PABASE-255637 format. One record per residue (C-alpha): residue number from 1; x, y, z. Coordinates in nm, 2 decimals. Layout:
<node i="NUM" u="X" v="Y" w="Z"/>
...
This chain:
<node i="1" u="-1.63" v="-3.79" w="-1.64"/>
<node i="2" u="-1.89" v="-3.64" w="-1.40"/>
<node i="3" u="-1.61" v="-3.47" w="-1.20"/>
<node i="4" u="-1.47" v="-3.30" w="-1.52"/>
<node i="5" u="-1.81" v="-3.18" w="-1.62"/>
<node i="6" u="-1.88" v="-3.05" w="-1.26"/>
<node i="7" u="-1.55" v="-2.87" w="-1.26"/>
<node i="8" u="-1.61" v="-2.72" w="-1.60"/>
<node i="9" u="-1.95" v="-2.59" w="-1.50"/>
<node i="10" u="-1.82" v="-2.45" w="-1.17"/>
<node i="11" u="-1.54" v="-2.27" w="-1.35"/>
<node i="12" u="-1.78" v="-2.13" w="-1.60"/>
<node i="13" u="-2.01" v="-2.01" w="-1.33"/>
<node i="14" u="-1.72" v="-1.85" w="-1.13"/>
<node i="15" u="-1.60" v="-1.68" w="-1.45"/>
<node i="16" u="-1.94" v="-1.53" w="-1.51"/>
<node i="17" u="-2.01" v="-1.42" w="-1.16"/>
<node i="18" u="-1.68" v="-1.25" w="-1.08"/>
<node i="19" u="-1.52" v="-1.00" w="-1.31"/>
<node i="20" u="-1.17" v="-1.07" w="-1.44"/>
<node i="21" u="-0.92" v="-0.79" w="-1.44"/>
<node i="22" u="-0.63" v="-0.80" w="-1.68"/>
<node i="23" u="-0.32" v="-0.60" w="-1.57"/>
<node i="24" u="-0.06" v="-0.53" w="-1.83"/>
<node i="25" u="0.26" v="-0.40" w="-1.68"/>
<node i="26" u="0.47" v="-0.30" w="-1.98"/>
<node i="27" u="0.35" v="0.06" w="-1.95"/>
<node i="28" u="0.45" v="0.11" w="-1.59"/>
<node i="29" u="0.61" v="0.45" w="-1.53"/>
<node i="30" u="0.70" v="0.63" w="-1.22"/>
<node i="31" u="0.69" v="1.01" w="-1.18"/>
<node i="32" u="0.92" v="1.13" w="-0.90"/>
<node i="33" u="0.79" v="1.49" w="-0.90"/>
<node i="34" u="0.43" v="1.40" w="-0.85"/>
<node i="35" u="0.50" v="1.07" w="-0.66"/>
<node i="36" u="0.26" v="0.88" w="-0.89"/>
<node i="37" u="0.27" v="0.58" w="-1.12"/>
<node i="38" u="0.13" v="0.51" w="-1.46"/>
<node i="39" u="-0.06" v="0.18" w="-1.48"/>
<node i="40" u="-0.12" v="0.19" w="-1.85"/>
<node i="41" u="-0.45" v="0.39" w="-1.83"/>
<node i="42" u="-0.41" v="0.67" w="-1.57"/>
<node i="43" u="-0.18" v="0.82" w="-1.31"/>
<node i="44" u="-0.24" v="0.69" w="-0.96"/>
<node i="45" u="-0.10" v="0.75" w="-0.61"/>
<node i="46" u="0.18" v="0.52" w="-0.49"/>
<node i="47" u="0.04" v="0.29" w="-0.23"/>
<node i="48" u="-0.31" v="0.24" w="-0.36"/>
<node i="49" u="-0.46" v="-0.10" w="-0.41"/>
<node i="50" u="-0.36" v="-0.13" w="-0.78"/>
<node i="51" u="0.00" v="-0.04" w="-0.70"/>
<node i="52" u="0.06" v="-0.35" w="-0.49"/>
<node i="53" u="-0.07" v="-0.57" w="-0.76"/>
<node i="54" u="0.13" v="-0.39" w="-1.03"/>
<node i="55" u="0.46" v="-0.45" w="-0.86"/>
<node i="56" u="0.37" v="-0.80" w="-0.72"/>
<node i="57" u="0.55" v="-0.97" w="-1.00"/>
<node i="58" u="0.89" v="-0.85" w="-0.89"/>
<node i="59" u="0.98" v="-0.97" w="-0.54"/>
<node i="60" u="1.25" v="-0.71" w="-0.44"/>
<node i="61" u="1.01" v="-0.42" w="-0.52"/>
<node i="62" u="0.72" v="-0.59" w="-0.34"/>
<node i="63" u="0.94" v="-0.66" w="-0.04"/>
<node i="64" u="1.05" v="-0.29" w="-0.02"/>
<node i="65" u="0.68" v="-0.18" w="-0.06"/>
<node i="66" u="0.57" v="-0.42" w="0.22"/>
<node i="67" u="0.85" v="-0.30" w="0.45"/>
<node i="68" u="0.73" v="0.06" w="0.39"/>
<node i="69" u="0.37" v="-0.03" w="0.46"/>
<node i="70" u="0.48" v="-0.19" w="0.79"/>
<node i="71" u="0.68" v="0.12" w="0.89"/>
<node i="72" u="0.38" v="0.34" w="0.82"/>
<node i="73" u="0.15" v="0.12" w="1.03"/>
<node i="74" u="0.39" v="0.12" w="1.32"/>
<node i="75" u="0.41" v="0.50" w="1.28"/>
<node i="76" u="0.04" v="0.53" w="1.30"/>
<node i="77" u="0.03" v="0.30" w="1.61"/>
<node i="78" u="0.28" v="0.53" w="1.78"/>
<node i="79" u="0.14" v="0.86" w="1.65"/>
<node i="80" u="-0.22" v="0.81" w="1.78"/>
<node i="81" u="-0.11" v="0.79" w="2.15"/>
<node i="82" u="0.14" v="1.07" w="2.09"/>
<node i="83" u="-0.13" v="1.30" w="1.97"/>
<node i="84" u="-0.36" v="1.19" w="2.25"/>
<node i="85" u="-0.09" v="1.26" w="2.52"/>
<node i="86" u="0.01" v="1.60" w="2.37"/>
<node i="87" u="-0.36" v="1.70" w="2.32"/>
<node i="88" u="-0.45" v="1.59" w="2.68"/>
<node i="89" u="-0.17" v="1.80" w="2.82"/>
<node i="90" u="-0.27" v="2.11" w="2.61"/>
<node i="91" u="-0.63" v="2.07" w="2.70"/>
<node i="92" u="-0.55" v="2.04" w="3.07"/>
<node i="93" u="-0.33" v="2.35" w="3.05"/>
<node i="94" u="-0.59" v="2.55" w="2.86"/>
<node i="95" u="-0.87" v="2.45" w="3.10"/>
<node i="96" u="-0.69" v="2.52" w="3.43"/>
<node i="97" u="-0.81" v="2.79" w="3.66"/>
<node i="98" u="-0.60" v="3.09" w="3.75"/>
<node i="99" u="-0.34" v="2.99" w="4.01"/>
<node i="100" u="-0.42" v="2.62" w="3.97"/>
<node i="101" u="-0.11" v="2.40" w="3.91"/>
<node i="102" u="-0.13" v="2.11" w="3.67"/>
<node i="103" u="0.13" v="1.85" w="3.62"/>
<node i="104" u="0.12" v="1.81" w="3.24"/>
<node i="105" u="0.49" v="1.78" w="3.18"/>
<node i="106" u="0.46" v="1.40" w="3.18"/>
<node i="107" u="0.20" v="1.41" w="2.90"/>
<node i="108" u="0.43" v="1.64" w="2.69"/>
<node i="109" u="0.73" v="1.41" w="2.75"/>
<node i="110" u="0.55" v="1.09" w="2.66"/>
<node i="111" u="0.38" v="1.26" w="2.36"/>
<node i="112" u="0.72" v="1.38" w="2.23"/>
<node i="113" u="0.88" v="1.05" w="2.30"/>
<node i="114" u="0.62" v="0.87" w="2.09"/>
<node i="115" u="0.59" v="1.15" w="1.82"/>
<node i="116" u="0.96" v="1.15" w="1.72"/>
<node i="117" u="0.99" v="0.78" w="1.63"/>
<node i="118" u="0.64" v="0.80" w="1.47"/>
<node i="119" u="0.74" v="1.08" w="1.24"/>
<node i="120" u="1.07" v="0.91" w="1.16"/>
<node i="121" u="0.90" v="0.58" w="1.07"/>
<node i="122" u="0.64" v="0.77" w="0.86"/>
<node i="123" u="0.92" v="0.94" w="0.66"/>
<node i="124" u="1.12" v="0.61" w="0.62"/>
<node i="125" u="0.80" v="0.42" w="0.52"/>
<node i="126" u="0.72" v="0.68" w="0.25"/>
<node i="127" u="1.08" v="0.66" w="0.13"/>
<node i="128" u="1.06" v="0.28" w="0.12"/>
<node i="129" u="0.74" v="0.29" w="-0.09"/>
<node i="130" u="0.90" v="0.54" w="-0.33"/>
<node i="131" u="1.21" v="0.33" w="-0.35"/>
<node i="132" u="0.99" v="0.02" w="-0.44"/>
<node i="133" u="0.86" v="0.22" w="-0.75"/>
<node i="134" u="1.21" v="0.30" w="-0.85"/>
<node i="135" u="1.33" v="-0.06" w="-0.81"/>
<node i="136" u="1.04" v="-0.19" w="-1.02"/>
<node i="137" u="1.08" v="0.08" w="-1.29"/>
<node i="138" u="1.45" v="-0.02" w="-1.32"/>
<node i="139" u="1.35" v="-0.38" w="-1.34"/>
<node i="140" u="1.10" v="-0.31" w="-1.62"/>
<node i="141" u="1.36" v="-0.10" w="-1.82"/>
<node i="142" u="1.61" v="-0.38" w="-1.79"/>
<node i="143" u="1.37" v="-0.64" w="-1.94"/>
<node i="144" u="1.39" v="-0.73" w="-2.31"/>
<node i="145" u="1.11" v="-0.61" w="-2.53"/>
<node i="146" u="1.11" v="-0.94" w="-2.73"/>
<node i="147" u="0.94" v="-1.16" w="-2.48"/>
<node i="148" u="0.56" v="-1.11" w="-2.48"/>
<node i="149" u="0.44" v="-1.28" w="-2.16"/>
<node i="150" u="0.68" v="-1.27" w="-1.87"/>
<node i="151" u="0.45" v="-1.39" w="-1.60"/>
<node i="152" u="0.09" v="-1.49" w="-1.57"/>
<node i="153" u="-0.09" v="-1.52" w="-1.24"/>
<node i="154" u="-0.45" v="-1.58" w="-1.14"/>
<node i="155" u="-0.53" v="-1.45" w="-0.79"/>
<node i="156" u="-0.84" v="-1.37" w="-0.59"/>
<node i="157" u="-0.88" v="-1.00" w="-0.49"/>
<node i="158" u="-1.11" v="-0.84" w="-0.23"/>
<node i="159" u="-1.20" v="-0.47" w="-0.27"/>
<node i="160" u="-1.32" v="-0.35" w="0.07"/>
<node i="161" u="-1.42" v="-0.01" w="-0.06"/>
<node i="162" u="-1.65" v="-0.14" w="-0.33"/>
<node i="163" u="-1.74" v="-0.45" w="-0.12"/>
<node i="164" u="-1.66" v="-0.67" w="-0.42"/>
<node i="165" u="-1.47" v="-0.99" w="-0.48"/>
<node i="166" u="-1.30" v="-1.06" w="-0.81"/>
<node i="167" u="-1.06" v="-1.31" w="-0.96"/>
<node i="168" u="-0.77" v="-1.12" w="-1.12"/>
<node i="169" u="-0.59" v="-1.25" w="-1.42"/>
<node i="170" u="-0.26" v="-1.06" w="-1.40"/>
<node i="171" u="-0.05" v="-1.07" w="-1.71"/>
<node i="172" u="0.28" v="-0.89" w="-1.71"/>
<node i="173" u="0.37" v="-0.81" w="-2.07"/>
<node i="174" u="0.72" v="-0.72" w="-2.16"/>
């Protein structure tokens, strides 16, 4: 009896401390021209924090989104040294004295060798994230309007920008 009472008090305290976010996904829409999605209240950029939670109910769309995020991360990891190498070569060439020889060809070759795959992965990652929105929108359109609750999930969420922790109650209504 004491355990049930303690659990109830703990659950009540947690629900009062952390805000609960309800996400209804029946209104999900994707605009290809603006590359934005409608979350039921406003148009937002693909790839923001709310987008991932919006599509998290449908595994194929979430998988495509995660693959796009991974590609973009690898592109960033390759792009930073590429920019450094090309920038170092340009800086060395611009700072050389008249008649002085610099061997910056290696920097340009390495920079270009890293830049080309980084650019390719960035484009493929963006396309993959866009495709995830299309997959999810097709999934929503294919669902019946007769069922009210398709999926309910309670999950913790950490917002690093606002430095806040919350418990999200995600209800996908169809």
